[in-house]
C-alpha positions, 0 to 999 in steps of 0.5 A: 491512562483511562483503562476501563473507562473509556473505550474511545481508541482512535482520534475520529477528528483529527483523522477526519482532518488529515482526510479533508487535508489530503483530500483537497491536496492529492486525492481530487486533484490527482483522480481529476487530473488521471480521468482527463489523462485516460480521456485525452489517450482514449484509455492507452494511459492505465493507472491501478490503485490498491486502497485499503479498506480503512481508507475507504472507509474514511473516505466514505465517512469524511469525504465522500466526494473522493469516493465518486470520484475514485467511482469515476475513473473505474467506470473508465475500462482504465483503472484497475483497483488491486485487493488487499488486507482491508486494515492494511495489517501484517496478519498473513504472519500471525493469523492466516485465518484472519489475513483471508477475512481480511482479504475477502472483507477487502473484495467485498467492498470493492465489490459494493463501491466499484463492482468489481472483483481484483485478480491481483494482490497487493499485500501490506507494504508490500511484504511477501514470501513464497507462503503468501502467494500459496495462500493468494492462489487459493483463493483465486488471485493471479498475479502479485506485486513485491519489490525488485530487491538488488540482492535477489534479481541483480540490479535490471531483474525487476525488469522481468515478470517471475513466478512465484515460487510453490505455486501453479502459477502465481506471478508476481510483479517486481516494483522497479524501485528506482524510478518509482522513489525518483518520483516519490522520494527525490522529486523535490530534493533541491539537492538530487543531482537530476533536479529537476525532474521533467517528464521527458527526462524520467521517460528517457529511462523508462525506455533505457532500462533492461528487460520488457516492464518497468513497474512503477509503484508510489504512495498517491500521496506523492501527488500534492501531499509529500510533494506539493503542488508548487513543486511541479508534481501536476505538470510532470503527472500532466506531461507523462504519458505524452513523452511514454507514448509518443514512443511505440516500443511503449505501453502502458498496462495495470497488474492484471493485463501484463498478468494476463498477456506476458508468461511468467520468465523466472522463477520468484524465491525470496529465503525470507520476508522481504517488503519495500521499506527502508534499506533492508527491504525487510520486516525490520520497521514493524518487528525491529525492535522487543516493543514491536515484537511484544505489541504485536504478539500481544495483540495476536494473542489476544484474537482467539477470545475477542472472536469468542466474544462475539462482540462485533464493537470488539471485534472492529477495534480488534482489526482496527488495532491491527493496522501496521502504522501502529507499530511502524509508530513503534520503530527506533530506525530513522531511515529517509522513509520514515521522514514521510509519515513523521507528520503523520504520527500522532505520538511523541517518540516510538516508546510512547507509541508503544506504551498507549498501545499497550493500554490501549491492549490492557482495556481491550483485555478488560472487555474482554473479562466478565466485570 
């Protein structure tokens, strides 16, 4: 309620507390485990990370030991870092120019921290359309991740490598959502008929999956945060490379390595934007109600005025407001995915999230107007 008097929109102390909690429960132990697995397998176990710029920024600021551990992983040569929007935004849909600026800022950050230039792109929340692929091809990317949506490719279609429609040769890797979600969502559910999930059982499912590829993409917080250490999730991770690599027909590759090694088997052309969220696999988790659409439209209506101000602090605040989570908290849908994120939600209700966001936009606009 402090419009025009207080421009502090973000709760740094709560952000610091969450970063510390998740770093100690997930990032540090998971990074250490994966580093050991890479060493034990002489680099045959390989991993790709997609980390937004705002996450890297907070880790540098609040828990730099996590950045150190990612740098150690980068030096193994068995880890790929993917490009994405710096602010974890849906800017590609509302402002292609802003999208390019955010991606370039993310590339600069990855180069500064890890000395890398990614060739694989992962859009926020796996939001994908041909238009995205065409844009990133112009930026020099060779591959992109998307969701393996059944109604688009069939139940086993995610096992193929695709070419993005309308591009010369951008390769599309589709997430195998069932095998990914077996780990990410169902691992510690005692009501699941496959509970408990052991690494050898899951590896058997991988071997039985049709197609040459099985692309696994999950929240990193799966390890230690969504599923606590006591669930056995770290034991599962430690045993996994051994049971996978014991099969001569299985090779573990990063997305960039797959794109370099294989040629597409079919074209991928979804008729509208898809994502990895909820059962609909569309953008309704962020744009499904009038509040979300109103907030998003109002935000991007301010873009040209914000940038024209040349006020670095104002531009940075506006860009942090493009982060997709702000709109996710306004969602009135009730789906299983939302439960995973609820304990990070600072708002009492979707309507409270909307009201807070719009007050911030009112204050932002007041900063643009001469007093």
